[in-house]
Steps between C-alpha positions, in 0.01 A plus 500: 500500500833654418790260498716524815868419529647356817446679832872558513499672162198711595662611824817592318315703239306687774828572677641648188190722462545611860839629393323716243590295196199613295420343164370691201275222376136552411216315341410554143198651329427511135178612334439187298238312309349186650732253343815698598363530851508122539866503406644802684265681735569347833844555661717197520498294818760622744820316577829601654640155441548486126419682178528867414312749718183657357555815303450813715198645325232747614226377738251244376125550532243308712129515553329487838169390348268465797256785424271347247446197273760508224371529145643294215673812358654578839635140530654527152657829592629349827663203317679739269615762750523364853752271667275421796131526566294468820140385471205426736463135588178447299668616180621146410384536139711814468790308648469224233463764224820676605676161506392454135602837387835514677620217718787703630279753685496433873141495627435533879177467688386778743456378859464717808714400800301706754126470447206280436193654332127449479386757243275361217699288270727372776195366692166431335209325661709425798769312301860604427581545132732244337752764404590763759715807526610369840660183618209385715128535458293702751231239558731201536722696739208619708371147540832320570732764640328818614804572715689587183298823471702779674315687771562825678520564876118495510491149337357651171612377163697758303348615168730709284392859475403592139492133410163353599500135600880462499590344837846502659632151581753380762796497261728441798341166580686203362189292450349781277831535314517132418133468405538796261814360354348147449192642320695743284771252394239238412313752281807640331621154410153381390434795274848536363589852622876585508459625856340747736488876535418519875345833583501685832833397645470812712685633800215703655129443542429874521438551131209257521383540862580694813431186713732361763520123476384305800800404720709800388540819706482762222521575134879452495473156666234404250722587212792311650286196530395527133852555379640207693208291366578587146866418545406139590202484263722588198741219589229238520327606182825559308653164591187304399455686171864456423475119567212494249712687246290818528578867563417725793505877460358694791368858481721647768398832657684772686849368409651848540407488874649158581862433412550152364131428448512518122805275485345243737163491333631484142721203569296243310411637157492872555256753631259769390518872589156645439603868577821528307644844423216690675552844656467560879342798684188525294684500174750775586799311656754236415451165345401240762678215318839653582415548871659282769663182381255399223697636205815318603303173542328540161838561331649193670219275395508629141871450483484145638288412211309209649147634551233741373452860604135578409470880519177695480484883469150638514528753209242770553730749331778510235756566773417187684523307175846611411624476864369144532653379174829676545538379858436142383767551228747592773448157652499311172561146625418186296153481659418872556151563356302822520128578475354852485157399625172679541367448857224250403723271295216449253719533184849394403727796572729610221721806491671692217825450693473125441538583129797731558763241402776575751692201403766334703632648829861595475560582866353455845286773646709791630416749780626852434610734775173693477298185566392426142531148368594434140559200276622472147360255236625417153215699347418752775533624855281548810520734795293499822504773765357328812548808717246771565714775341595580140852407385723568194566209272716465187381237258714332236514703180271444209205340668131582470189438714258230403309750284813577298571838657874572547623551856818717479751559773434509881146531615315533826325178612219577747482321826336154486513504121687313225620511143511231236713579196581298193703536181314677216355286222711463193401724204197349320402289794152586631396463864236233553222629726488317838295183505198532716336197660126431447282637778214344693160654398337682788194289450679169552338276764615169635354224706823446682597689808713811453808548708492859626848655451712535809485858631811712452705475818515844664861622519635483849788729590 
């Protein structure tokens, strides 16, 4: 758990952020060997009470490692390159190995807030598995508390579309919330995880099911019940994990639609944005992250410097890769970490931009009159155009792109695109090819249950 100062101090700091006093701090990343990783990889613990602030460096890297069983090479790579790793609950051996390789890496366990599951591996021969991707087992819940399974207006249990044998639970029921919390806290403490990545802190059921919950009048009322439920659920789980000295980071969805939701749900140790820097309108419009109040809330959290921003951009193209990284660099708080993931999360994601070497931020992010955001670093500069239209941008003189190609004078930055520029290498200095993480062979099989990746949330206008 991240150290917390007094409530008075925290309230004062948040008040200052509300007045738009934005910090330039960021967490550090260095491509290092294993021994150096143990000394300097992880960002320092936050504090606004004493000591110098963390240096404002480019975004750190993290791994959402829930897609397949990690290999020994992947774990070594993770220890050398990532500040935070999320693993499935049955990967306790991987947890211990990461502890040996780099004790400073934060390692969280994946747990789903919203479902219980009975696909093979979670339930075998009528018995719940010891280690689950959920808080509560299907069999035990069915026997003791069948009322915790959510039902629709026809009294039918709700199975998530596209996710066979994932069952929606009554996340708004205090009894379920406390049972989930008790089970998860006990496991986290027993196994030695640093905390929990709690998936599916969502604001609408519609991405998983068109069902209307029993007792609600329509889809909107169903979603209000779920949102209110998560508000209270988060408080119960966060308080208990905090008492145990553990972290809680929820995967918060649709933050651009609900002002204040990101701020409220990141109040313990941060939050995850799984659709960061993506484009709206079928890939032809503006960047969703900048819509509504979300960008302001992300900036405020990063500036406050108390908690993690775990950002994921699903990089199916080079444009998404540079947009995701550059947008994360605009935030650049002490716990801002970015991941350019493939949709299945099977392999550690690593980007050439994480080798760019931007250096230390020398200013806060600035919004130009044409809507473009820029930020200068000691060794480079980034620009992001979140609008749907091209705009003229003038970079600092003498910079090159990450391939070493000069970028002279003003240029046109397309809508929903970005640019990452750095100082050219000194004469005689060769560019090191980007490090690539080991991949999982396509023939890999496991006896432990896979956690299907969460579906990309359909943009809602």
